[in-house]
DRENPA-411933 format. One line per 2 residues: number of its first residue (from 1); for each residue x negated, z, y of N, C-alpha, C. Coordinates in steps of 0.05 Angstrom, whole numbers. Each point is the difference from the previous one (the first is absolute). Layout:
<pts>
NUM> X:Z:Y:X:Z:Y:X:Z:Y ~ ... $
</pts>
This chain:
<pts>
1> -17:0:-23:17:0:23:-18:0:25 ~ 7:-15:20:-16:-2:24:3:25:16 $
3> -22:7:13:1:23:18:15:-6:25 ~ 15:20:9:16:-3:24:-18:8:24 $
5> -10:-21:14:-17:6:24:16:-4:25 ~ -1:19:17:15:-2:25:-18:-12:21 $
7> 12:-17:16:-14:-12:22:-1:19:23 ~ -24:6:10:-2:19:22:10:-13:25 $
9> 23:8:9:12:-11:24:-10:14:25 ~ -7:-15:20:-9:11:25:22:-3:20 $
11> 8:21:12:22:0:19:-6:-18:24 ~ -24:1:10:-7:-17:23:2:-30:-6 $
13> -9:-7:-24:2:-28:-8:29:-9:-4 ~ 16:18:-11:29:-7:-2:13:-4:27 $
15> -7:18:19:11:-2:27:-9:-26:13 ~ -25:-7:-3:-10:-25:11:14:-24:-13 $
17> 4:1:-26:14:-22:-14:29:-4:11 ~ 14:22:4:27:-1:11:0:-10:29 $
19> -21:8:15:-2:-10:28:-4:-30:0 ~ -18:-10:-18:-4:-29:-1:25:-14:-8 $
21> 14:10:-20:25:-13:-9:21:0:23 ~ 2:22:14:20:2:22:-7:-19:23 $
23> -25:-1:8:-8:-17:22:4:-30:-7 ~ -10:-7:-23:2:-28:-8:29:-7:-6 $
25> 15:18:-14:28:-5:-6:17:-4:24 ~ -3:18:20:16:-3:24:-7:-26:15 $
27> -25:-7:0:-9:-24:14:12:-25:-14 ~ 0:0:-26:12:-23:-14:30:-1:4 $
29> 13:23:0:29:0:6:6:-10:28 ~ -16:8:19:4:-10:28:-5:-30:1 $
31> -21:-10:-13:-5:-28:-1:22:-16:-12 ~ 11:10:-23:22:-13:-13:25:1:17 $
33> 4:21:15:24:2:18:-2:-21:22 ~ -24:-6:10:-3:-21:20:7:-27:-12 $
35> -10:-5:-25:6:-25:-13:30:-3:-5 ~ 13:21:-10:29:-1:-5:15:-3:26 $
37> -8:15:21:13:-3:26:-1:-27:11 ~ -24:-13:-2:-3:-27:9:18:-19:-16 $
39> 1:3:-26:17:-17:-17:30:5:6 ~ 7:24:8:28:7:6:8:-10:28 $
41> -19:-9:16:7:-12:26:-5:18:24 ~ -14:22:-4:-7:17:23:-20:-15:17 $
43> 6:-2:26:-18:-14:18:-12:19:22 ~ 13:22:5:-10:18:20:-13:24:-13 $
45> -26:-2:-4:-15:22:-14:-11:20:20 ~ 8:-1:25:-11:18:20:16:25:4 $
47> 22:4:-14:16:24:3:8:11:-27 ~ 8:25:1:8:14:-25:-25:10:-15 $
49> 1:-3:-27:-21:9:-17:-22:-21:-4 ~ 5:-24:9:-18:-22:-5:-28:3:11 $
51> -4:11:24:-28:4:9:-16:18:-19 ~ 13:21:-11:-13:17:-19:-7:-15:-25 $
53> 19:-17:-9:-5:-16:-24:-23:-19:4 ~ -5:-10:24:-22:-18:5:-27:15:2 $
55> 0:24:11:-24:15:4:-9:15:-25 ~ 19:8:-17:-7:17:-23:-20:-13:-19 $
57> 3:-26:-7:-21:-12:-18:-27:-2:14 ~ 0:-3:26:-26:-2:14:-15:26:0 $
59> 14:22:-3:-13:26:-1:-2:11:-28 ~ 21:-4:-16:2:12:-27:-19:-13:-20 $
61> -4:-26:1:-17:-13:-19:-30:8:4 ~ -10:0:24:-28:9:3:-4:29:-7 $
63> 20:17:7:-2:28:-8:0:3:-30 ~ 18:-16:-13:1:1:-30:-27:-9:-12 $
65> -12:-21:12:-26:-9:-10:-22:21:3 ~ 0:13:23:-20:22:4:4:23:-19 $
67> 26:7:-3:6:22:-19:-8:-7:-29 ~ 4:-26:-7:-7:-9:-27:-30:2:-4 $
69> -16:-8:20:-29:2:-2:-8:29:-3 ~ 12:18:16:-6:29:-2:7:10:-28 $
71> 23:-9:-11:8:8:-27:-20:-9:-20 ~ -10:-24:2:-19:-11:-19:-26:15:1 $
73> -9:6:25:-25:15:3:2:28:-11 ~ 21:14:7:3:28:-10:3:0:-30 $
75> 14:-19:-11:3:-1:-29:-27:-6:-14 ~ -16:-18:12:-26:-5:-11:-19:24:2 $
77> 1:14:22:-16:24:3:8:21:-20 ~ 25:4:-4:10:20:-20:-9:-7:-28 $
79> 4:-26:-7:-8:-8:-27:-30:2:-4 ~ -16:-6:21:-28:3:-2:-8:29:-5 $
81> 13:18:15:-6:29:-4:8:9:-28 ~ 23:-10:-10:9:8:-27:-19:-11:-21 $
83> -10:-24:4:-19:-11:-19:-27:14:0 ~ -8:8:24:-26:15:2:3:28:-12 $
85> 23:13:4:4:26:-12:4:-1:-30 ~ 11:-22:-10:4:-3:-29:-26:-4:-14 $
87> -19:-13:14:-27:-5:-12:-17:25:-2 ~ 6:20:15:-16:25:0:6:18:-22 $
</pts>
């Protein structure tokens, strides 16, 4: 029977992963809303929620990319520490 090994979950990495998913997810939803709004015939994007829908992908996607890089670096550092400690 295989041993049941638990994956050591890091709270900070989980939080970063959720932040990446939220930033990128909201940006994609805003982008799709612009596409759907244009297809539906909306021509005045200067009022209502539309200015936010236009700016959100411009801010959310770069933030999501930066957070993803931070997540990859922190995960790599943690795995390196774990590998170093396992070798001792």
